[in-house]
Residue, then its C-alpha position, 0 to 999 in steps of 0.5 A: m277511598t284512601k287505601t292504608a297497608f301494614l307490615r309490621p313485625r310480629s313482635a311489634p305492636a299493631e295499634p289496629l289489631e290490639s283493640l281487635a285481638g280479644l274478639l277475635r281469639e274469641w271469634l277464629p276458633r269458632q269458625r269452621w275453616f279455623a284449622g287449630k280448633d285442637r290448640p288454643v291462639t296464643d298470638l294475634s299479628l296482623l301481617s297486612m290490613t288495606e281498606l279495600f272499601p270504606g266499611c270494609l278492610h281487608v286483613l291478613v292474620h297469624a295466629g299462633h299457637g301453644g300448648v302439646p308440642a307436635p312430634g318431635g317437639n316443635p310448638p305449632a307455629g301457627d297460620c296465616y288467615q284471610l278476614l274482610l271485616g266490616v265496620r259498622e257504628h250502628p250494626s243491622p241486627r241481622l248481623g247473626r253469625a255473622l257478628i263478632g263483637r264491639v271494640q272497647d278501645g283502639p281507633l275502631a272503639g264503638r264500633t261494632v265488627y263482623d264478617a263481611l262475606y256476609d254482608p250483600r252490600s260488601a258481597r257487591l262491592l267485592l264483584e265489582r273489585l274483580r270486574r275491574p283489574g287493578t290493586a288497591g295497597p298489597l292485593r291485586f285484583e285480575c280476570d280474564a278479559g275474555q269473558p267480561l262480567a255481568t253486573g247486578l248480580v245478587p250476592r249469597l253466601l254458601d252455609a254448606e261446611q268446608s275450609n274456605s267460604s263461597l259466594v255465589y253470584g246470581d247463580e252466574y258465579i260462585l267465587k272462594v275465598f280463601r280462609r288459611i293462606q299460604p305463600g303461593v299461586n295455590p292449585d284451585l286457581e292454577v289447575p283449572g286456568a291450565l285444563a281451560r287451556q288444555g280443553c278439558h270441559r270436565v272443570p270451570a274455569p277461572v274467570a277471575w281472582f286475586r292475590t296478595t303481594a306482601p307479607f308474601k304472594a299469595t292467591l286470595g280469591v277465585l271466581q269460577p262459572y257456576l252450574r246454577d243445574a248441578s248436584d255434587g255427589w254426595t247428596l246424589a250418593l245420599g239418595a240413591l240409598a235413601a231410595g234404595d236405588d244403586f249407584t253404579a251407572q253413575a259411578h262407572a260415568l264419574g270413574r272415567a271423568t276421574a280418568d279423562v281429568h288424569l289424562a287432562l293433567a298429564s298434558a298440562f303438566p310435567v309427569g314424573e317416574p312412578g313413585e319412590m315405593r320407600r320415599t312413598a311407605t316412610a312419608m305415610t307412617e309418618r303422617l300415621t304417627a303423627a296422627a296416632h298421637a293427635v288421637p289415640a283411638l288409632q294407637p292399637f291399629v298402628p301395627g297392621l296399619r304400619a304394615a299396608f305402608a310397609a308392603l309398598t315397597a314389594c308393590d308395582a309403582g303403578p302409574p307414574a307420578q302427576r299432578i292430581h286432585g288431590d283431595l277427590h271425594l263425593g263432594q267434590v264433583l257436579r253432575a249437570g245433565r249427563e255429565w261430570f265436573v270436577i271443582d276443587f283443586e285447592g287439595e287437603p288444606s292442612r298439607p303445604l302447599s308446596e306439597r299439593r302443588s307437587a306429583h303423585s299417583p293419581v292411585r291417591d284421587i282414586a282412593g280418595m274416591l273409594r272412601s267417599f263411597d264408604y262414607a256415603a252408605r254409612q251415613r244410613r242404618p242398617w250401613r249398606p257394603e254392600w252398596a259401596c261395594r258395588a260402587r267401588e267397582a263400577y267406580c275403577a270400571g269406568y276409570a280403567s275403559r278411559a285411562g287404559w290401566d284397572p286400579r284393581t290390578k294395583h292391589g297393595l299401591l290401592r290399599a296404601y292409600e287407602t289407608d293413609r286417606a283413613v289415617y287423614e280421615v281420623l284427624y280432620e274428625a277427631r278435631h272438626r266433627p267429633d261425631w263422625l270419628p267412627v266412619p272412618m275408624a272403621a275403615i282404620e280397624r277393617l283395614a289394620v286387621r284384615g288388609d282388605 
């Protein structure tokens, strides 16, 4: 098999990409995982291209954005994305949403290009690459030698809304393929590996992964065991709401599981001092300013939200800073049997990788889960705030029973982190799911006006 890799300055012509550029400029913004939906793709540059196997190209592209400058006057720099492109002369009519288009000129002229992760053949060959450690151009395929991978597993691409793409192989493994790529080790590889070495059973351990060394070192995908009989917390919460059932027992157990993971993280990674409140307040205020610039609906609430952050300077600093999940909510936890498991340690994809790998207050994770209970309670009319309130109380009580401290006693700290999370949600929903924007906006009004 021939392998090629191209690494060119962004200003230099890249013939293979030139023939695809028009198709990708239209296709990329329509993808769920594309981060720049509110900005046009003004520049598309090839960073690397590798023939992974016949008929499948592994591509890293840089998508540059123009349009409205970010706060401070600098235009957004753009993002690097990972694409696996299938190339066929005679496309299958079953390609459907995987279809990118037919190339009109250049070396791929007359061929049809599509997202290869939708192609069962390509998905099976990708698992084979993970089974056999080795290289392909700048790509490195690695695995845990103590966990041999099964063969002959049928792949299927998960259709759930997410910021990456996930393949399930025969209900044995799940492969997360990262789409937006940043330099460095991805926490979704680093953290589960470290927790496995700590003996923490609440996080599935990585069994294989692949990465790149060019144009920079980065993690590209992680394969983990698939919990076949598990249900995610979001589905369980909505089921309880639909049935008119309480969720307090599940929430209490989930709080205990969260504390277990935090305790294991504190053992696996260095622990810092309690957060410096003035610096934390400043960072939260800066994020609020940027979000209000992007979402005008936030602007009337800015003074009250700033007050929540300013109050941090007089707060108890709370527990020491440590590695945390970083994007904890009901969709990031699974219940199998009577046990809760925590998954997806990538953190908030919109934030820099260096920030996601740094130490933070564990209150940030707790606030994320509390916001998730509120999201669930607002999925059915009439809204059931008492359901969310009971779930919040039970979750905090469960956490306190394992962690040795009670999040409810850190009112100012918890309010600030919940406010910061709600601001993030407003920006996210405005960009990706405008119909959901009223959910975080209701929390914004509550947190800004009443300070609950």
